[in-house]
C-alpha positions as a printed NumPy array, in Angstrom:
array([[ 57.567,  52.65 , 120.344],
       [ 54.36 ,  51.111, 118.505],
       [ 55.677,  52.489, 115.471],
       [ 58.842,  51.296, 115.858],
       [ 58.4  ,  47.769, 116.837],
       [ 56.626,  48.094, 113.624],
       [ 59.477,  49.106, 111.417],
       [ 61.592,  46.848, 112.954],
       [ 59.12 ,  43.842, 112.032],
       [ 58.753,  45.544, 108.828],
       [ 62.329,  45.165, 108.399],
       [ 62.913,  41.537, 109.413],
       [ 59.913,  40.925, 106.874],
       [ 61.752,  42.406, 104.063],
       [ 64.99 ,  40.292, 105.195],
       [ 63.238,  36.99 , 105.101],
       [ 61.745,  37.792, 101.962],
       [ 65.585,  38.945, 100.663],
       [ 66.464,  35.549, 101.751],
       [ 63.886,  33.568, 100.101],
       [ 64.453,  35.465,  96.542],
       [ 68.444,  34.874,  97.017],
       [ 68.197,  31.652,  97.935],
       [ 65.384,  30.118,  95.409],
       [ 66.518,  27.186,  93.936],
       [ 66.144,  26.618,  90.075],
       [ 64.576,  23.706,  90.716],
       [ 63.651,  20.21 ,  89.018],
       [ 66.691,  18.795,  87.343],
       [ 68.716,  21.756,  87.531],
       [ 71.074,  22.622,  90.659],
       [ 72.065,  26.305,  91.898],
       [ 70.127,  29.029,  92.521],
       [ 68.354,  32.317,  91.381],
       [ 70.27 ,  35.087,  92.933],
       [ 68.655,  38.726,  93.989],
       [ 72.445,  40.097,  93.838],
       [ 73.112,  42.127,  90.882],
       [ 76.6  ,  41.794,  90.634],
       [ 76.587,  38.031,  91.54 ],
       [ 73.799,  37.677,  88.638],
       [ 75.923,  39.692,  86.365],
       [ 79.216,  37.187,  86.589],
       [ 77.077,  33.954,  86.712],
       [ 75.261,  34.772,  83.448],
       [ 78.288,  35.418,  81.716],
       [ 80.219,  32.617,  82.657],
       [ 77.093,  30.908,  81.442],
       [ 77.32 ,  32.474,  78.186],
       [ 81.062,  32.321,  78.354],
       [ 80.916,  28.788,  78.724],
       [ 78.212,  28.188,  75.766],
       [ 80.974,  29.486,  73.771],
       [ 83.689,  28.218,  74.692],
       [ 81.766,  24.926,  73.779],
       [ 80.764,  26.061,  70.211],
       [ 84.85 ,  27.033,  69.694],
       [ 85.373,  23.346,  70.516],
       [ 83.284,  21.73 ,  69.064],
       [ 84.686,  23.87 ,  66.042],
       [ 87.984,  22.679,  66.761],
       [ 86.326,  19.158,  66.362],
       [ 84.472,  20.152,  63.379],
       [ 87.927,  21.159,  61.772],
       [ 89.902,  18.282,  62.547],
       [ 86.738,  16.407,  61.001],
       [ 87.471,  18.06 ,  58.174],
       [ 91.   ,  17.85 ,  57.501],
       [ 91.888,  21.842,  58.087],
       [ 94.265,  20.545,  61.411],
       [ 96.139,  17.736,  60.61 ],
       [ 96.211,  16.024,  63.598],
       [ 95.357,  15.399,  67.32 ],
       [ 97.969,  18.393,  68.81 ],
       [ 96.839,  20.921,  65.997],
       [ 93.117,  20.733,  67.263],
       [ 94.358,  20.841,  71.167],
       [ 96.428,  24.117,  69.848],
       [ 92.994,  25.687,  68.83 ],
       [ 91.465,  24.458,  71.913],
       [ 94.007,  25.593,  74.934],
       [ 97.169,  25.842,  73.385],
       [ 97.527,  28.846,  71.503],
       [ 98.756,  32.252,  72.606],
       [ 96.468,  34.391,  75.01 ],
       [ 93.226,  34.59 ,  73.644],
       [ 93.738,  33.186,  70.001],
       [ 92.274,  29.677,  71.838],
       [ 88.801,  28.558,  72.919],
       [ 90.353,  28.728,  76.239],
       [ 92.097,  32.231,  75.756],
       [ 88.635,  33.564,  74.658],
       [ 87.214,  32.131,  77.552],
       [ 89.748,  33.611,  79.999],
       [ 89.927,  37.083,  78.388],
       [ 85.915,  37.407,  79.227],
       [ 85.795,  35.217,  82.975],
       [ 89.741,  35.859,  83.785],
       [ 91.247,  37.123,  87.284],
       [ 91.731,  40.599,  85.288],
       [ 88.348,  40.399,  83.705],
       [ 85.52 ,  43.009,  84.185],
       [ 83.208,  40.767,  85.985],
       [ 86.001,  39.527,  88.105],
       [ 84.912,  41.819,  91.476],
       [ 81.085,  41.005,  91.265],
       [ 81.782,  37.507,  91.382],
       [ 80.506,  35.344,  94.59 ],
       [ 83.165,  33.233,  96.217],
       [ 81.915,  30.23 ,  95.014],
       [ 82.612,  31.627,  91.436],
       [ 86.109,  32.827,  92.046],
       [ 88.667,  32.765,  89.344],
       [ 90.183,  29.534,  90.121],
       [ 86.826,  27.689,  90.103],
       [ 85.909,  29.913,  86.712],
       [ 89.219,  28.338,  85.055],
       [ 88.366,  24.371,  86.124],
       [ 84.955,  25.049,  84.474],
       [ 86.44 ,  25.338,  81.011],
       [ 88.271,  22.049,  82.098],
       [ 85.394,  20.083,  82.842],
       [ 83.713,  21.493,  79.782],
       [ 86.665,  20.601,  77.47 ],
       [ 86.642,  17.291,  79.192],
       [ 83.588,  16.442,  78.434],
       [ 83.105,  17.324,  74.816],
       [ 86.299,  15.508,  74.43 ],
       [ 85.337,  12.665,  75.916],
       [ 82.264,  11.989,  74.458],
       [ 83.899,  13.208,  71.061],
       [ 82.407,   9.537,  70.026],
       [ 78.511,  10.203,  70.544],
       [ 79.418,  12.609,  67.634],
       [ 82.216,  11.521,  65.237],
       [ 81.591,   7.711,  65.376],
       [ 80.866,   6.121,  61.854],
       [ 84.759,   5.371,  60.748],
       [ 87.508,   3.149,  61.813],
       [ 90.454,   5.448,  62.255],
       [ 91.286,   6.576,  65.769],
       [ 90.788,  10.412,  66.569],
       [ 93.455,  10.37 ,  69.167],
       [ 94.706,  11.914,  71.908],
       [ 92.467,  12.539,  74.85 ],
       [ 89.6  ,  12.713,  72.525],
       [ 86.887,   9.806,  71.704],
       [ 85.745,   9.291,  68.763],
       [ 86.694,   8.27 ,  64.956],
       [ 87.757,  10.06 ,  61.877],
       [ 84.684,   9.902,  59.381],
       [ 85.886,   7.833,  56.37 ],
       [ 84.091,   9.993,  53.891],
       [ 82.319,  13.097,  52.268],
       [ 78.879,  12.119,  53.361],
       [ 80.015,  11.236,  57.468],
       [ 81.708,  14.425,  57.442],
       [ 78.843,  16.76 ,  56.15 ],
       [ 76.405,  14.612,  58.965],
       [ 79.211,  14.523,  61.766],
       [ 79.96 ,  18.28 ,  61.102],
       [ 76.445,  19.519,  61.189],
       [ 75.134,  17.231,  63.992],
       [ 78.164,  18.841,  66.01 ],
       [ 76.92 ,  21.988,  64.837],
       [ 73.275,  22.089,  65.986],
       [ 75.164,  20.663,  69.181],
       [ 76.744,  23.665,  70.049],
       [ 73.566,  25.556,  69.44 ],
       [ 71.409,  23.603,  71.647],
       [ 73.867,  24.053,  74.089],
       [ 73.692,  27.919,  74.023],
       [ 70.189,  27.587,  73.554],
       [ 69.965,  25.875,  77.128],
       [ 72.26 ,  28.481,  78.467],
       [ 69.867,  31.064,  77.399],
       [ 66.957,  29.241,  79.266],
       [ 69.391,  29.206,  82.506],
       [ 69.619,  33.024,  81.815],
       [ 66.072,  33.596,  81.567],
       [ 65.204,  31.948,  84.805],
       [ 67.606,  33.542,  86.343],
       [ 66.59 ,  36.905,  85.551],
       [ 62.716,  36.399,  86.192],
       [ 61.659,  35.778,  82.71 ],
       [ 60.94 ,  32.219,  83.043],
       [ 58.622,  32.437,  86.739],
       [ 59.711,  28.624,  87.6  ],
       [ 61.262,  25.124,  86.172],
       [ 58.533,  24.154,  84.119],
       [ 58.985,  27.521,  81.735],
       [ 62.371,  26.583,  81.873],
       [ 61.814,  22.84 ,  80.821],
       [ 59.903,  24.209,  78.13 ],
       [ 62.106,  26.118,  76.704],
       [ 64.452,  23.526,  76.913],
       [ 62.432,  20.713,  75.077],
       [ 58.942,  21.822,  74.785],
       [ 57.16 ,  21.142,  71.426],
       [ 56.915,  24.88 ,  70.639],
       [ 59.345,  25.584,  67.466],
       [ 61.859,  28.362,  69.168],
       [ 62.672,  25.317,  71.879],
       [ 66.336,  24.191,  71.993],
       [ 64.654,  20.793,  71.092],
       [ 62.563,  21.738,  68.451],
       [ 65.632,  23.983,  66.893],
       [ 67.86 ,  21.193,  67.313],
       [ 65.837,  18.568,  65.439],
       [ 64.979,  20.484,  62.647],
       [ 68.804,  20.977,  61.674],
       [ 69.603,  17.434,  62.488],
       [ 66.818,  16.214,  60.433],
       [ 67.741,  17.199,  57.474],
       [ 70.584,  15.063,  58.1  ],
       [ 71.484,  11.805,  56.583],
       [ 74.042,   9.904,  59.299],
       [ 75.118,   6.934,  59.963],
       [ 73.205,   4.718,  62.405],
       [ 75.582,   4.62 ,  65.246],
       [ 74.758,   8.555,  65.704],
       [ 71.881,   8.908,  68.027],
       [ 70.989,  12.336,  67.513],
       [ 67.997,  12.457,  70.177],
       [ 70.388,  10.698,  72.686],
       [ 72.915,  13.514,  72.106],
       [ 70.866,  16.068,  72.167],
       [ 69.647,  14.562,  76.528],
       [ 73.463,  14.164,  76.788],
       [ 74.085,  18.1  ,  76.246],
       [ 70.676,  19.097,  78.144],
       [ 71.651,  16.822,  81.176],
       [ 75.045,  17.879,  81.357],
       [ 74.477,  21.549,  80.988],
       [ 71.881,  21.461,  83.657],
       [ 74.703,  19.374,  85.511],
       [ 76.947,  22.283,  85.621],
       [ 74.406,  24.985,  86.676],
       [ 75.233,  24.464,  90.209],
       [ 78.444,  24.898,  89.719],
       [ 77.754,  28.224,  87.751],
       [ 74.764,  29.872,  89.528],
       [ 75.763,  29.186,  92.98 ],
       [ 75.179,  31.952,  95.056],
       [ 72.671,  31.307,  98.058],
       [ 74.036,  34.711,  99.428],
       [ 71.556,  37.969,  99.957],
       [ 74.598,  40.009, 100.363],
       [ 74.018,  43.689,  98.245],
       [ 70.453,  42.141,  97.496],
       [ 68.405,  45.988,  99.1  ],
       [ 71.719,  47.542,  97.935],
       [ 71.421,  47.124,  93.692]])
Protein backbone atom coordinates (compact mmCIF):
# COMPACT_ATOMS: atom_id res chain seq x y z
CA UNK A 1 0.00 0.00 0.00
CA UNK A 2 2.82 2.41 0.86
CA UNK A 3 4.49 1.70 -2.48
CA UNK A 4 1.20 2.20 -4.28
CA UNK A 5 0.64 5.55 -2.58
CA UNK A 6 4.19 6.55 -3.42
CA UNK A 7 3.55 5.70 -7.09
CA UNK A 8 0.31 7.67 -7.11
CA UNK A 9 2.04 10.59 -5.42
CA UNK A 10 4.88 10.41 -7.94
CA UNK A 11 2.45 10.30 -10.86
CA UNK A 12 0.58 13.31 -9.48
CA UNK A 13 3.84 15.20 -9.17
CA UNK A 14 4.71 14.33 -12.78
CA UNK A 15 1.30 15.56 -13.89
CA UNK A 16 1.77 18.85 -12.07
CA UNK A 17 5.20 19.26 -13.64
CA UNK A 18 3.74 18.37 -17.03
CA UNK A 19 1.00 20.96 -16.62
CA UNK A 20 3.52 23.59 -15.59
CA UNK A 21 5.74 22.88 -18.59
CA UNK A 22 2.83 22.67 -20.99
CA UNK A 23 1.37 25.98 -19.87
CA UNK A 24 4.51 28.08 -19.45
CA UNK A 25 3.77 31.58 -20.79
CA UNK A 26 6.24 33.08 -23.25
CA UNK A 27 6.46 36.00 -20.86
CA UNK A 28 7.29 39.67 -21.17
CA UNK A 29 5.70 41.44 -24.14
CA UNK A 30 4.88 38.15 -25.92
CA UNK A 31 1.55 36.42 -25.75
CA UNK A 32 1.32 32.66 -26.06
CA UNK A 33 2.55 29.56 -24.27
CA UNK A 34 5.46 27.15 -24.53
CA UNK A 35 3.90 23.74 -25.07
CA UNK A 36 5.46 20.37 -24.29
CA UNK A 37 3.30 18.60 -26.87
CA UNK A 38 5.58 17.87 -29.84
CA UNK A 39 2.72 17.75 -32.33
CA UNK A 40 1.36 21.11 -31.23
CA UNK A 41 4.86 22.60 -31.28
CA UNK A 42 5.45 21.30 -34.81
CA UNK A 43 2.22 22.92 -36.00
CA UNK A 44 2.81 26.22 -34.21
CA UNK A 45 6.41 26.51 -35.37
CA UNK A 46 5.38 25.75 -38.94
CA UNK A 47 2.65 28.39 -38.89
CA UNK A 48 5.02 30.96 -37.36
CA UNK A 49 7.66 30.29 -40.01
CA UNK A 50 5.08 30.33 -42.80
CA UNK A 51 3.68 33.66 -41.62
CA UNK A 52 7.20 35.08 -41.72
CA UNK A 53 7.57 33.83 -45.30
CA UNK A 54 4.15 35.24 -46.18
CA UNK A 55 5.18 38.64 -44.83
CA UNK A 56 8.36 38.55 -46.92
CA UNK A 57 6.32 37.55 -49.97
CA UNK A 58 3.84 40.42 -49.50
CA UNK A 59 6.69 42.90 -48.98
CA UNK A 60 8.22 41.46 -52.16
CA UNK A 61 5.00 42.26 -54.04
CA UNK A 62 5.22 45.81 -52.72
CA UNK A 63 8.81 46.02 -53.90
CA UNK A 64 7.74 44.96 -57.41
CA UNK A 65 4.98 47.57 -57.36
CA UNK A 66 7.46 50.26 -56.28
CA UNK A 67 9.86 49.32 -59.06
CA UNK A 68 7.13 49.22 -61.68
CA UNK A 69 7.27 45.51 -62.49
CA UNK A 70 3.68 45.29 -61.22
CA UNK A 71 1.71 47.88 -63.14
CA UNK A 72 -1.03 48.69 -60.68
CA UNK A 73 -2.80 47.76 -57.47
CA UNK A 74 -4.70 44.92 -59.18
CA UNK A 75 -1.45 43.29 -60.26
CA UNK A 76 -0.07 43.67 -56.75
CA UNK A 77 -3.19 42.14 -55.21
CA UNK A 78 -2.84 39.22 -57.62
CA UNK A 79 0.73 38.77 -56.41
CA UNK A 80 -0.48 38.64 -52.83
CA UNK A 81 -3.66 36.58 -52.99
CA UNK A 82 -5.49 36.33 -56.31
CA UNK A 83 -3.44 33.97 -58.46
CA UNK A 84 -4.01 30.21 -58.92
CA UNK A 85 -3.20 27.97 -55.96
CA UNK A 86 0.41 28.16 -54.69
CA UNK A 87 1.25 30.88 -57.22
CA UNK A 88 0.69 33.84 -54.90
CA UNK A 89 1.66 34.59 -51.30
CA UNK A 90 -1.58 33.24 -49.85
CA UNK A 91 -1.48 30.11 -51.99
CA UNK A 92 2.06 29.32 -50.86
CA UNK A 93 1.06 29.86 -47.24
CA UNK A 94 -2.01 27.64 -47.57
CA UNK A 95 -0.02 24.86 -49.21
CA UNK A 96 2.04 24.53 -46.03
CA UNK A 97 -0.58 25.37 -43.39
CA UNK A 98 -4.00 24.61 -44.90
CA UNK A 99 -6.53 21.89 -44.19
CA UNK A 100 -4.80 19.43 -46.53
CA UNK A 101 -1.28 20.24 -45.32
CA UNK A 102 1.04 17.87 -43.48
CA UNK A 103 0.69 19.78 -40.22
CA UNK A 104 -3.11 19.84 -40.08
CA UNK A 105 -3.52 16.69 -37.99
CA UNK A 106 -1.05 17.86 -35.35
CA UNK A 107 -2.47 21.34 -34.76
CA UNK A 108 -4.25 22.23 -31.50
CA UNK A 109 -7.91 23.24 -31.60
CA UNK A 110 -6.97 26.89 -31.01
CA UNK A 111 -5.03 26.84 -34.29
CA UNK A 112 -7.51 25.11 -36.60
CA UNK A 113 -7.51 25.61 -40.38
CA UNK A 114 -9.86 28.61 -40.22
CA UNK A 115 -7.70 30.34 -37.64
CA UNK A 116 -4.58 29.63 -39.67
CA UNK A 117 -6.17 31.11 -42.80
CA UNK A 118 -7.30 34.19 -40.86
CA UNK A 119 -3.74 34.76 -39.64
CA UNK A 120 -2.62 35.29 -43.24
CA UNK A 121 -5.34 37.92 -43.65
CA UNK A 122 -4.17 39.61 -40.45
CA UNK A 123 -0.56 39.77 -41.64
CA UNK A 124 -1.57 41.03 -45.08
CA UNK A 125 -3.79 43.70 -43.51
CA UNK A 126 -1.00 44.85 -41.19
CA UNK A 127 1.51 45.19 -44.02
CA UNK A 128 -0.88 46.84 -46.48
CA UNK A 129 -2.32 49.20 -43.87
CA UNK A 130 1.13 50.31 -42.74
CA UNK A 131 2.79 50.46 -46.14
CA UNK A 132 3.28 54.20 -45.60
CA UNK A 133 5.82 53.44 -42.88
CA UNK A 134 8.12 52.39 -45.74
CA UNK A 135 6.81 54.05 -48.88
CA UNK A 136 6.36 57.66 -47.83
CA UNK A 137 8.55 59.93 -49.98
CA UNK A 138 6.35 60.48 -53.05
CA UNK A 139 2.97 62.03 -53.80
CA UNK A 140 1.23 59.44 -56.03
CA UNK A 141 -1.10 57.29 -53.88
CA UNK A 142 -0.31 53.58 -53.86
CA UNK A 143 -3.95 52.71 -54.42
CA UNK A 144 -6.40 50.03 -53.33
CA UNK A 145 -6.12 48.78 -49.76
CA UNK A 146 -2.51 49.91 -49.39
CA UNK A 147 -1.41 52.99 -47.52
CA UNK A 148 1.62 54.86 -48.79
CA UNK A 149 2.78 56.53 -51.98
CA UNK A 150 4.85 55.38 -54.92
CA UNK A 151 8.56 56.35 -54.85
CA UNK A 152 9.18 59.52 -56.87
CA UNK A 153 12.68 58.66 -58.14
CA UNK A 154 15.40 56.00 -58.27
CA UNK A 155 17.06 57.07 -55.03
CA UNK A 156 13.82 56.83 -53.09
CA UNK A 157 13.05 53.49 -54.71
CA UNK A 158 16.46 52.11 -53.73
CA UNK A 159 16.08 53.24 -50.13
CA UNK A 160 12.47 52.22 -49.59
CA UNK A 161 12.72 48.81 -51.22
CA UNK A 162 15.95 48.20 -49.30
CA UNK A 163 14.26 49.03 -46.00
CA UNK A 164 11.33 46.79 -46.98
CA UNK A 165 13.73 43.92 -47.59
CA UNK A 166 15.41 44.53 -44.22
CA UNK A 167 12.00 44.58 -42.52
CA UNK A 168 11.16 41.20 -44.07
CA UNK A 169 14.41 39.74 -42.75
CA UNK A 170 13.71 41.24 -39.32
CA UNK A 171 10.31 39.53 -39.24
CA UNK A 172 11.90 36.18 -40.09
CA UNK A 173 14.58 36.75 -37.44
CA UNK A 174 12.06 37.57 -34.70
CA UNK A 175 10.00 34.51 -35.63
CA UNK A 176 13.18 32.44 -35.32
CA UNK A 177 13.71 33.84 -31.81
CA UNK A 178 10.17 32.79 -30.90
CA UNK A 179 10.79 29.30 -32.26
CA UNK A 180 13.98 29.11 -30.19
CA UNK A 181 12.01 30.11 -27.09
CA UNK A 182 9.44 27.41 -27.81
CA UNK A 183 12.11 24.74 -28.26
CA UNK A 184 13.96 25.68 -25.06
CA UNK A 185 17.06 26.99 -26.86
CA UNK A 186 16.29 30.35 -25.25
CA UNK A 187 15.63 29.83 -21.56
CA UNK A 188 13.35 32.77 -20.82
CA UNK A 189 11.89 36.05 -22.05
CA UNK A 190 15.10 37.94 -21.30
CA UNK A 191 17.08 35.65 -23.58
CA UNK A 192 14.43 35.99 -26.27
CA UNK A 193 14.46 39.79 -26.03
CA UNK A 194 18.25 39.72 -26.40
CA UNK A 195 17.81 37.59 -29.51
CA UNK A 196 15.43 40.17 -30.94
CA UNK A 197 17.00 43.48 -29.96
CA UNK A 198 20.14 42.93 -27.92
CA UNK A 199 23.49 44.54 -28.65
CA UNK A 200 25.07 41.37 -30.04
CA UNK A 201 25.89 41.51 -33.78
CA UNK A 202 23.54 38.60 -34.52
CA UNK A 203 20.47 40.09 -32.85
CA UNK A 204 17.60 40.96 -35.17
CA UNK A 205 17.96 44.67 -34.42
CA UNK A 206 21.72 44.68 -35.04
CA UNK A 207 21.30 42.96 -38.40
CA UNK A 208 18.46 45.31 -39.34
CA UNK A 209 20.51 48.39 -38.38
CA UNK A 210 23.46 47.12 -40.38
CA UNK A 211 21.32 46.66 -43.48
CA UNK A 212 19.41 49.93 -43.24
CA UNK A 213 22.37 52.00 -42.08
CA UNK A 214 23.74 51.83 -45.61
CA UNK A 215 20.61 53.43 -47.04
CA UNK A 216 20.03 57.17 -47.35
CA UNK A 217 16.32 57.76 -47.03
CA UNK A 218 13.85 60.61 -46.98
CA UNK A 219 13.32 61.92 -43.42
CA UNK A 220 9.73 60.64 -43.59
CA UNK A 221 11.05 57.08 -43.22
CA UNK A 222 11.69 56.38 -39.56
CA UNK A 223 13.88 53.28 -39.76
CA UNK A 224 14.13 52.82 -35.99
CA UNK A 225 10.40 53.28 -35.58
CA UNK A 226 9.75 50.73 -38.31
CA UNK A 227 11.74 48.06 -36.48
CA UNK A 228 9.83 48.79 -33.28
CA UNK A 229 6.56 48.42 -35.18
CA UNK A 230 7.69 45.14 -36.75
CA UNK A 231 8.79 43.71 -33.41
CA UNK A 232 5.65 44.75 -31.54
CA UNK A 233 3.42 43.40 -34.33
CA UNK A 234 5.13 39.99 -34.42
CA UNK A 235 5.09 39.80 -30.62
CA UNK A 236 1.39 40.70 -30.53
CA UNK A 237 0.55 37.91 -32.99
CA UNK A 238 2.56 35.38 -31.02
CA UNK A 239 -0.35 34.51 -28.76
CA UNK A 240 -2.50 33.60 -31.75
CA UNK A 241 0.17 31.21 -33.04
CA UNK A 242 1.57 29.70 -29.84
CA UNK A 243 -1.87 29.31 -28.35
CA UNK A 244 -1.91 25.78 -26.93
CA UNK A 245 -2.21 25.49 -23.17
CA UNK A 246 -3.11 21.80 -23.20
CA UNK A 247 -0.77 19.19 -21.73
CA UNK A 248 -2.46 16.51 -23.88
CA UNK A 249 0.14 14.11 -25.16
CA UNK A 250 2.90 15.52 -22.94
CA UNK A 251 3.94 12.05 -21.77
CA UNK A 252 3.25 10.30 -25.07
CA UNK A 253 5.66 12.10 -27.38
